C-alpha positions in Angstrom: -38.0 -19.6 -54.2 -40.6 -20.3 -51.4 -38.7 -23.7 -50.8 -35.0 -22.4 -51.2 -36.5 -19.7 -47.7 -37.7 -22.3 -46.0 -34.7 -24.4 -46.6 -32.6 -21.4 -45.0 -34.8 -20.9 -42.1 -35.0 -24.6 -41.5 -30.9 -25.1 -41.8 -30.5 -21.5 -39.7 -32.7 -23.2 -36.9 -30.7 -26.6 -36.8 -27.5 -25.1 -36.3 -28.7 -22.5 -33.4 -30.2 -25.9 -31.9 -27.0 -27.3 -32.1 -25.3 -25.0 -31.2 -27.0 -24.5 -28.0 -26.9 -28.1 -27.0 -23.4 -27.8 -27.7 -22.6 -25.3 -24.8 -24.6 -27.5 -22.3 -22.2 -29.9 -20.8 -24.1 -32.9 -18.4 -21.1 -33.2 -16.0 -20.3 -29.7 -15.7 -20.4 -28.8 -12.0 -21.1 -25.7 -10.6 -18.2 -23.5 -9.4 -17.7 -22.7 -5.4 -18.2 -19.4 -4.3 -17.1 -17.9 -1.2 -16.7 -14.8 0.6 -13.2 -14.4 1.7 -13.6 -10.9 3.1 -15.6 -7.8 3.4 -14.1 -4.7 3.9 -16.1 -0.9 4.5 -15.5 1.9 1.8 -15.4 5.7 2.4 -18.7 6.5 1.3 -20.4 10.5 0.9 -23.9 9.0 0.9 -26.0 7.8 3.9 -25.8 4.2 2.6 -22.3 2.5 3.4 -20.5 0.9 0.6 -18.4 -2.4 1.0 -15.6 -4.3 -1.0 -16.8 -7.8 -0.7 -13.7 -10.3 -2.1 -15.3 -13.2 -3.6 -12.9 -16.6 -3.7 -14.5 -19.2 -7.1 -13.2 -22.2 -7.6 -13.9 -23.7 -11.2 -14.3 -27.8 -11.2 -14.6 -28.1 -14.7 -12.2 -28.4 -17.6 -13.7 -25.7 -19.5 -12.8 -22.1 -18.2 -15.3 -20.0 -16.9 -15.7 -16.9 -19.1 -18.0 -14.8 -16.6 -19.5 -12.0 -18.3 -21.5 -10.9 -14.9 -22.5 -11.6 -11.7 -25.5 -10.3 -9.3 -25.1 -11.1 -6.0 -26.9 -10.8 -2.1 -26.0 -11.5 1.1 -28.6 -11.9 3.9 -28.4 -11.9 7.7 -31.2 -13.9 9.6 -33.5 -13.2 6.2 -32.8 -9.5 5.9 -31.3 -8.7 2.3 -28.1 -6.8 3.7 -25.8 -6.7 0.9 -26.6 -6.5 -3.1 -24.4 -5.9 -6.2 -23.5 -6.4 -9.4 -20.4 -7.0 -11.9 -19.6 -7.4 -15.0 -15.6 -6.9 -15.5 -14.6 -10.2 -14.2 -11.2 -12.1 -15.0 -11.3 -15.6 -16.7 -11.0 -18.8 -14.1 -9.2 -21.3 -15.6 -10.3 -25.1 -15.9 -9.6 -26.4 -12.7 -8.5 -23.4 -11.4 -9.4 -20.8 -9.1 -9.5 -17.0 -8.7 -10.5 -14.0 -6.7 -13.2 -11.2 -7.6 -13.7 -8.0 -5.8 -16.8 -6.4 -5.7 -18.7 -3.6 -4.6 -21.6 -3.9 -2.4 -24.6 -1.8 -1.5 -26.2 -1.7 1.9 -29.6 -1.9 2.0 -30.0 0.3 4.9 -34.0 -0.4 6.0 -33.1 -3.9 6.1 -29.9 -3.6 7.7 -31.4 -1.2 10.6 -34.3 -4.5 11.3 -31.6 -6.7 11.7 -29.8 -4.7 14.3 -32.6 -4.1 15.6 -33.7 -7.6 15.9 -30.2 -8.5 16.9 -30.5 -6.4 20.2 -33.8 -7.3 20.9 -33.2 -11.0 21.1 -30.0 -12.8 22.4 -28.8 -15.1 19.7 -25.5 -17.8 19.6 -25.4 -17.7 16.0 -26.6 -15.5 13.2 -28.0 -17.1 9.9 -26.5 -16.1 6.6 -27.1 -16.9 2.6 -25.3 -15.9 0.2 -26.7 -16.1 -3.6 -25.0 -15.3 -6.6 -26.0 -15.7 -10.2 -23.1 -16.1 -12.6 -23.7 -15.2 -16.2 -21.9 -17.4 -18.5 -22.9 -15.5 -21.4 -23.8 -16.9 -25.2 -26.1 -19.6 -24.5 -25.2 -21.0 -21.6 -27.4 -20.7 -18.9 -26.6 -18.7 -15.4 -25.5 -20.6 -12.8 -26.9 -19.9 -9.6 -25.2 -20.3 -6.3 -26.5 -20.6 -2.9 -24.6 -20.9 0.0 -26.1 -20.6 3.9 -24.5 -21.5 7.4 -24.4 -20.0 10.1 -22.0 -17.5 12.5 -21.3 -18.6 15.2 -21.4 -15.4 18.0 -20.1 -17.5 20.9 -16.8 -18.4 19.1 -16.4 -14.6 17.8 -16.8 -13.5 21.8 -14.2 -15.9 23.2 
């Protein structure tokens, strides 16, 4: 009896390990995530809310079956927008798609950012977009990190 229980436990552990390894693709490339639009939403609270459109490009042959996404947008190291979503489309292999998310503003960080912006003359604003894409199952979450600068001298011309 103990021998058959041990066999079943080892068998199940082996199957789970193989299933876990089967989902890990050594040639899997991280998708590209970029912000394509930010729109203010009507809000009844003191915290402004925004809709953020993300454009996702899947450079892999297998579809991205997104279960959830958590994201944040920082300006000059101030975390300004954060949000999560779980009603997401499937992005086909070698395909692309758009995702519309709702984000809440961190009011105190926003005030600090604008105070800093007023007190210091800057020609550019550094931004960081961080996103965690949950593929579900045994696949590890994908972490996307995009950073750059918004040139203020070009915006005023």
